[in-house]
A tleap script that builds the chain and sets N, CA, C and O, in Angstrom:
source leaprc.protein.ff14SB
mol = sequence {
  NMET THR GLN GLU GLU ARG PHE ASN ALA ALA
  LEU ASP SER ALA SER VAL TRP GLU ARG LEU
  ILE ALA GLU PRO ARG PHE THR ASP GLU LEU
  ALA GLN ILE GLU ALA ASN ALA ASP HIE ARG
  THR THR LEU GLN MET ASN ARG ILE GLN GLU
  ALA GLN ARG GLY PHE CGLU
}
set mol.1.N position { 26.471 -10.218 6.660 }
set mol.1.CA position { 26.458 -8.791 6.379 }
set mol.1.C position { 26.826 -8.043 7.662 }
set mol.1.O position { 26.251 -8.279 8.723 }
set mol.2.N position { 27.772 -7.160 7.542 }
set mol.2.CA position { 28.222 -6.419 8.719 }
set mol.2.C position { 27.218 -5.317 9.067 }
set mol.2.O position { 26.329 -4.984 8.284 }
set mol.3.N position { 27.392 -4.775 10.252 }
set mol.3.CA position { 26.515 -3.688 10.682 }
set mol.3.C position { 26.654 -2.493 9.739 }
set mol.3.O position { 25.665 -1.830 9.427 }
set mol.4.N position { 27.866 -2.221 9.291 }
set mol.4.CA position { 28.082 -1.102 8.370 }
set mol.4.C position { 27.390 -1.351 7.027 }
set mol.4.O position { 26.826 -0.430 6.435 }
set mol.5.N position { 27.435 -2.591 6.551 }
set mol.5.CA position { 26.761 -2.931 5.295 }
set mol.5.C position { 25.246 -2.794 5.426 }
set mol.5.O position { 24.579 -2.306 4.514 }
set mol.6.N position { 24.714 -3.226 6.561 }
set mol.6.CA position { 23.270 -3.080 6.799 }
set mol.6.C position { 22.888 -1.612 6.861 }
set mol.6.O position { 21.863 -1.207 6.313 }
set mol.7.N position { 23.707 -0.821 7.523 }
set mol.7.CA position { 23.462 0.611 7.636 }
set mol.7.C position { 23.460 1.266 6.248 }
set mol.7.O position { 22.564 2.048 5.929 }
set mol.8.N position { 24.458 0.944 5.432 }
set mol.8.CA position { 24.546 1.498 4.086 }
set mol.8.C position { 23.373 1.052 3.223 }
set mol.8.O position { 22.857 1.837 2.427 }
set mol.9.N position { 22.947 -0.194 3.370 }
set mol.9.CA position { 21.786 -0.685 2.619 }
set mol.9.C position { 20.530 0.079 3.022 }
set mol.9.O position { 19.703 0.415 2.175 }
set mol.10.N position { 20.391 0.351 4.315 }
set mol.10.CA position { 19.235 1.120 4.789 }
set mol.10.C position { 19.260 2.539 4.235 }
set mol.10.O position { 18.218 3.071 3.851 }
set mol.11.N position { 20.421 3.147 4.190 }
set mol.11.CA position { 20.541 4.487 3.614 }
set mol.11.C position { 20.169 4.480 2.133 }
set mol.11.O position { 19.466 5.373 1.661 }
set mol.12.N position { 20.641 3.478 1.408 }
set mol.12.CA position { 20.306 3.359 -0.010 }
set mol.12.C position { 18.803 3.202 -0.200 }
set mol.12.O position { 18.212 3.824 -1.083 }
set mol.13.N position { 18.196 2.375 0.625 }
set mol.13.CA position { 16.754 2.145 0.537 }
set mol.13.C position { 15.983 3.438 0.809 }
set mol.13.O position { 15.035 3.761 0.093 }
set mol.14.N position { 16.388 4.170 1.841 }
set mol.14.CA position { 15.720 5.431 2.172 }
set mol.14.C position { 15.870 6.430 1.034 }
set mol.14.O position { 14.937 7.175 0.734 }
set mol.15.N position { 17.022 6.451 0.409 }
set mol.15.CA position { 17.273 7.352 -0.704 }
set mol.15.C position { 16.359 7.028 -1.881 }
set mol.15.O position { 15.825 7.929 -2.527 }
set mol.16.N position { 16.185 5.745 -2.153 }
set mol.16.CA position { 15.303 5.329 -3.249 }
set mol.16.C position { 13.871 5.761 -2.970 }
set mol.16.O position { 13.211 6.318 -3.847 }
set mol.17.N position { 13.380 5.508 -1.749 }
set mol.17.CA position { 12.018 5.901 -1.401 }
set mol.17.C position { 11.839 7.409 -1.495 }
set mol.17.O position { 10.793 7.888 -1.933 }
set mol.18.N position { 12.849 8.152 -1.088 }
set mol.18.CA position { 12.778 9.614 -1.157 }
set mol.18.C position { 12.587 10.064 -2.606 }
set mol.18.O position { 11.782 10.952 -2.886 }
set mol.19.N position { 13.326 9.450 -3.515 }
set mol.19.CA position { 13.188 9.804 -4.935 }
set mol.19.C position { 11.820 9.382 -5.475 }
set mol.19.O position { 11.194 10.122 -6.234 }
set mol.20.N position { 11.362 8.201 -5.086 }
set mol.20.CA position { 10.065 7.725 -5.568 }
set mol.20.C position { 8.929 8.618 -5.087 }
set mol.20.O position { 8.034 8.962 -5.859 }
set mol.21.N position { 8.965 8.991 -3.823 }
set mol.21.CA position { 7.897 9.811 -3.252 }
set mol.21.C position { 7.860 11.186 -3.907 }
set mol.21.O position { 6.797 11.801 -3.996 }
set mol.22.N position { 8.990 11.665 -4.359 }
set mol.22.CA position { 9.043 12.966 -5.028 }
set mol.22.C position { 8.511 12.889 -6.463 }
set mol.22.O position { 8.265 13.921 -7.088 }
set mol.23.N position { 8.335 11.690 -6.980 }
set mol.23.CA position { 7.886 11.498 -8.362 }
set mol.23.C position { 6.349 11.470 -8.415 }
set mol.23.O position { 5.745 10.544 -7.875 }
set mol.24.N position { 5.704 12.460 -9.052 }
set mol.24.CA position { 4.235 12.510 -9.076 }
set mol.24.C position { 3.585 11.256 -9.664 }
set mol.24.O position { 2.534 10.826 -9.186 }
set mol.25.N position { 4.194 10.669 -10.687 }
set mol.25.CA position { 3.589 9.454 -11.262 }
set mol.25.C position { 3.526 8.338 -10.238 }
set mol.25.O position { 2.544 7.598 -10.181 }
set mol.26.N position { 4.563 8.211 -9.431 }
set mol.26.CA position { 4.599 7.162 -8.415 }
set mol.26.C position { 3.526 7.403 -7.357 }
set mol.26.O position { 2.792 6.484 -6.992 }
set mol.27.N position { 3.434 8.645 -6.863 }
set mol.27.CA position { 2.440 8.924 -5.819 }
set mol.27.C position { 1.019 8.815 -6.365 }
set mol.27.O position { 0.114 8.397 -5.642 }
set mol.28.N position { 0.807 9.184 -7.634 }
set mol.28.CA position { -0.514 9.015 -8.251 }
set mol.28.C position { -0.865 7.535 -8.358 }
set mol.28.O position { -2.002 7.130 -8.115 }
set mol.29.N position { 0.133 6.740 -8.724 }
set mol.29.CA position { -0.098 5.303 -8.848 }
set mol.29.C position { -0.402 4.690 -7.483 }
set mol.29.O position { -1.288 3.844 -7.365 }
set mol.30.N position { 0.330 5.114 -6.456 }
set mol.30.CA position { 0.046 4.615 -5.106 }
set mol.30.C position { -1.365 5.000 -4.662 }
set mol.30.O position { -2.067 4.195 -4.051 }
set mol.31.N position { -1.773 6.220 -4.967 }
set mol.31.CA position { -3.116 6.673 -4.605 }
set mol.31.C position { -4.171 5.824 -5.309 }
set mol.31.O position { -5.192 5.485 -4.711 }
set mol.32.N position { -3.933 5.478 -6.571 }
set mol.32.CA position { -4.873 4.635 -7.311 }
set mol.32.C position { -4.937 3.236 -6.726 }
set mol.32.O position { -6.019 2.661 -6.607 }
set mol.33.N position { -3.790 2.683 -6.362 }
set mol.33.CA position { -3.761 1.355 -5.737 }
set mol.33.C position { -4.566 1.371 -4.438 }
set mol.33.O position { -5.337 0.451 -4.163 }
set mol.34.N position { -4.378 2.419 -3.648 }
set mol.34.CA position { -5.104 2.526 -2.379 }
set mol.34.C position { -6.600 2.669 -2.615 }
set mol.34.O position { -7.400 2.064 -1.900 }
set mol.35.N position { -6.983 3.457 -3.603 }
set mol.35.CA position { -8.403 3.641 -3.916 }
set mol.35.C position { -9.027 2.320 -4.366 }
set mol.35.O position { -10.154 2.001 -3.988 }
set mol.36.N position { -8.291 1.556 -5.173 }
set mol.36.CA position { -8.795 0.254 -5.618 }
set mol.36.C position { -8.971 -0.697 -4.437 }
set mol.36.O position { -9.961 -1.425 -4.357 }
set mol.37.N position { -8.010 -0.684 -3.528 }
set mol.37.CA position { -8.100 -1.547 -2.343 }
set mol.37.C position { -9.285 -1.137 -1.469 }
set mol.37.O position { -10.002 -1.996 -0.955 }
set mol.38.N position { -9.495 0.160 -1.299 }
set mol.38.CA position { -10.642 0.642 -0.525 }
set mol.38.C position { -11.953 0.190 -1.165 }
set mol.38.O position { -12.884 -0.219 -0.472 }
set mol.39.N position { -12.012 0.268 -2.485 }
set mol.39.CA position { -13.221 -0.134 -3.202 }
set mol.39.C position { -13.489 -1.629 -3.013 }
set mol.39.O position { -14.624 -2.037 -2.766 }
set mol.40.N position { -12.425 -2.448 -3.131 }
set mol.40.CA position { -12.591 -3.899 -2.926 }
set mol.40.C position { -13.053 -4.195 -1.499 }
set mol.40.O position { -13.895 -5.066 -1.283 }
set mol.41.N position { -12.502 -3.472 -0.535 }
set mol.41.CA position { -12.906 -3.671 0.860 }
set mol.41.C position { -14.379 -3.343 1.039 }
set mol.41.O position { -15.102 -4.070 1.720 }
set mol.42.N position { -14.828 -2.247 0.429 }
set mol.42.CA position { -16.234 -1.864 0.515 }
set mol.42.C position { -17.124 -2.943 -0.108 }
set mol.42.O position { -18.153 -3.305 0.461 }
set mol.43.N position { -16.732 -3.451 -1.262 }
set mol.43.CA position { -17.509 -4.514 -1.905 }
set mol.43.C position { -17.573 -5.759 -1.024 }
set mol.43.O position { -18.629 -6.378 -0.895 }
set mol.44.N position { -16.447 -6.125 -0.419 }
set mol.44.CA position { -16.427 -7.296 0.461 }
set mol.44.C position { -17.315 -7.090 1.676 }
set mol.44.O position { -18.035 -8.001 2.085 }
set mol.45.N position { -17.268 -5.899 2.253 }
set mol.45.CA position { -18.114 -5.605 3.417 }
set mol.45.C position { -19.595 -5.699 3.032 }
set mol.45.O position { -20.410 -6.222 3.792 }
set mol.46.N position { -19.927 -5.192 1.860 }
set mol.46.CA position { -21.323 -5.273 1.400 }
set mol.46.C position { -21.756 -6.721 1.232 }
set mol.46.O position { -22.866 -7.082 1.621 }
set mol.47.N position { -20.891 -7.559 0.657 }
set mol.47.CA position { -21.222 -8.979 0.482 }
set mol.47.C position { -21.394 -9.669 1.833 }
set mol.47.O position { -22.297 -10.487 2.006 }
set mol.48.N position { -20.532 -9.340 2.780 }
set mol.48.CA position { -20.647 -9.934 4.117 }
set mol.48.C position { -21.963 -9.541 4.761 }
set mol.48.O position { -22.654 -10.382 5.338 }
set mol.49.N position { -22.314 -8.257 4.664 }
set mol.49.CA position { -23.573 -7.791 5.258 }
set mol.49.C position { -24.777 -8.456 4.597 }
set mol.49.O position { -25.738 -8.808 5.281 }
set mol.50.N position { -24.740 -8.632 3.277 }
set mol.50.CA position { -25.824 -9.301 2.567 }
set mol.50.C position { -25.939 -10.754 3.033 }
set mol.50.O position { -27.041 -11.261 3.244 }
set mol.51.N position { -24.794 -11.415 3.189 }
set mol.51.CA position { -24.805 -12.811 3.648 }
set mol.51.C position { -25.347 -12.898 5.072 }
set mol.51.O position { -26.105 -13.814 5.393 }
set mol.52.N position { -24.964 -11.953 5.924 }
set mol.52.CA position { -25.455 -11.965 7.309 }
set mol.52.C position { -26.968 -11.760 7.346 }
set mol.52.O position { -27.668 -12.385 8.141 }
set mol.53.N position { -27.461 -10.883 6.484 }
set mol.53.CA position { -28.923 -10.671 6.440 }
set mol.53.C position { -29.636 -11.936 5.993 }
set mol.53.O position { -30.766 -12.188 6.411 }
set mol.54.N position { -28.998 -12.729 5.157 }
set mol.54.CA position { -29.584 -13.990 4.701 }
set mol.54.C position { -29.711 -15.008 5.816 }
set mol.54.O position { -30.534 -15.920 5.725 }
set mol.55.N position { -28.912 -14.873 6.869 }
set mol.55.CA position { -28.965 -15.805 7.991 }
set mol.55.C position { -29.882 -15.333 9.101 }
set mol.55.O position { -30.082 -16.050 10.082 }
set mol.56.N position { -30.441 -14.148 8.967 }
set mol.56.CA position { -31.289 -13.614 10.048 }
set mol.56.C position { -32.689 -14.186 9.958 }
set mol.56.O position { -33.545 -13.856 10.779 }
savepdb mol mol.pdb
quit
């Protein structure tokens, strides 16, 4: 792939992301994914803390 082809591919990719970010359904879905990940992280941290207390 030439430098020009890579450059054009990068422009195409940026254009796609620009359209996606402007789409409310996409940003709402991303926010939900992030919230779910945060929730899983909190649950994992709680389990780790419970396990650590079991070793004290």
